C-alpha positions, 0 to 999 in steps of 0.5 A: 500500500505504500507503493500505491500511496506514492503512485496516487500522490504522483497521479492526483486523479487516482486514489486506491481502495484497499480490501484485505482478505477477510482472514487478514485484518488491517492493523494500521491506519489508512494512508493519505490516498487510501479509501477503506472498504473493509466493512463493506461487502466485496460486491460493493467494493467491486462496483466502486473501483475502476482498475483492480490489482490483486495477487491470487484471488477468485475475485479476479473473475468477478471483476473481469465479468464486470468488464473492469481491468484486472492487474495481477501481481506475480501470479505466474498464471495462477489462476490463468487470468492473463492466459485467458485475456482477463488480466495483465500480470506484472512481475513486481510492484515497480511494474504496477504504475505502467500497468495501471496507466495502460489498464484495459478492459478484459477480453471475455471472448476466450470464455465464450462470454457474450459481449456486454450489452444492455438488458433492454436490448436483450429483453427487446430481442426476446420479445420480438422473437417470441411475439412477432411473426418471423417475417416482421423480425 
């Protein structure tokens, strides 16, 4: 978190949210650029963030399915998020800044996951297919 605090000091448009694993409770006070969501459900934290950095966690798949960038730290393809196009893996903390600044949304196509659209479009398509004669669709 010291590295991220320094990164955010050098990039004023950034702040970071620290969510320790539930088995590892935080013992120190938050740093200057740090927001804490320790007492919030993980799903709330995932919706609050724009880019996610993690070591090894199944939360990475949740983030990717929200179509948000994931950066793994020294994951060595475990889990295989980078291989699946869901994350970018960096080998060390100093490599994080470049990955954060170049963060991109995951490629969900390797999962066979449909590209995200809007619920309204999906519902409209189903209604039209089921309710209208084929020649009108």
